[in-house]
C-alpha angles and dihedrals in degrees: 000000000000091000091048094053090042091057091045091052091049090050092050091049091051091049091051089050092052092048090049088055089057093056100102118193109265119229135049122351134182115232121198131193109204119223120197092238092060095248097120126194114234126196140165127262132182124199124203129183113234111169115310096333129066120236117219124210124195107214121211109167104290093353119099111187107199115215108190099148093101131154117197126193121172103303097345131091131194109202115191119199113239098237115014136058088261134115146160124235108195143164123221109241094175138329087279101042141052129178134190143090140305114223124196123188116241139186095251104012138353123263113236122191129175112249139186136172135196130192126244096021127123123237089248125020114253114253132183107277095225114179098343118215120222108236103159113129138044126330130193104226134191124192125197115216123215089261088055095249116136131234127190127226143163124237113210111187139175122198136202110174107298093345116098129185135170140090144264116241123207126191089265105036143317144276092243121222115004120186127181152127142263127218122176104300098353136089128193127184135170145168139183128188105156095278106030108066103169138166128183123193120180144165116230128219123168106296095352142084129197124180151100135288120213122196118187107296096333124121112275121259118216114222139188128196139186129195109262122160092189100049116138137178132223109230122223113266126235116168142159112283116255109275095015115138095228092242112121121206126195143139122199136158122259124221091276093053096256118139113240124194134178085238091066116117090242091073100040115125092357135117106251127200117202113205112200103200149138134218089234093062122095094196088051087055091055092045091048090053090051097043095045092052091043092051094050089053099040108028092106091060091075102269133127133189129207123188116210110199125210105189137191094257141014090244100123095198091052092048093048093050093050094045091048087063089057091046094051097040094053099029092238113196099179126080119282109199128199107221093192088224120112124234089239095054108115088210095051093118096046091047096050114018106013092169089073135073115243118321098229106174144025126259099037117168123207121194117206122194124227091276091055096253124139108258103168140359120205119196102172115069114176117198135212093278090069097065112202092019089062091047091051091047092055092047092051091046092054091045090054093048093047092051092050092048090053 
């Protein structure tokens, strides 16, 4: 009996030791994705204790992405992102340190990047401010791709001392919430949302920026920028094909396997918004949050919304699982349809909406009038990280709906 209780006591002590190892320090943490070139991508985490499991938050300015789908085993943790096919597999080094990898689902193969996080550290180390430059406002930016082609963008920044926030807008969308710091002649910005893993580093001279942009494990893109309060961008163009009637026609399955068509009675004599999206797309996530809330508030006005999903693969089960995360996260009440056509398919337009010219960007939003005809196509959604651009987008959206309802 003595030996039995002795073994039991030893087992309990070991169990308590293992549980102690799982007690991560609550509060703010610094996460870092490690690139092979040494230009790592930092972001902010916060850990809370809720019951026996920790809850992780990804912090992007005012956004707190809650990641509570967590699997713990001994000293290892699997942390699944709430929306995307993206997760962390880490090992607990101590209550103040974790180490592992970030894995993001892809069309051909997954992206895997080394990752570590430590508690109590800031996103960027504090440096002496020196003679701080004033960079708040709009910037005309130009990025150079690896193949040496150029792409335009707008930098929209707010500044409070050394703290800098804002976003970078492209002709098709935006890089969501960017947060960073200034020190003398240098600027650093970053963001992470489960798909976007971005880092900007630039040197500042009066009225100009010059630096590099790092996205996940991709090759860096040099960029230059000049202050320009009147800078604008030309959005990509998708239109009806010449001679097309303006009446779209499609039938796809929703997430429950039911076939949905524009000819269904639900959509008759109503204004219909088509949301061309994918569960891999951060801007689609922001648009989904906006459209879902808008629909709950305005569905009795005679409007309907249909999401058409272009996924990373033709695996229906994979697409459904990923889209279900969107549906649950944003409480989507309108149909989400699986087109069965991948985002990378060069024939994606012809296979789904052949009445249109090329679908160039995601999200793309198509407004149909009460007779089912295409009234407007929008190819430049700007999300909440863009400040006034998002406000103007929502105002123009409401103006379009009101006009169609009249």
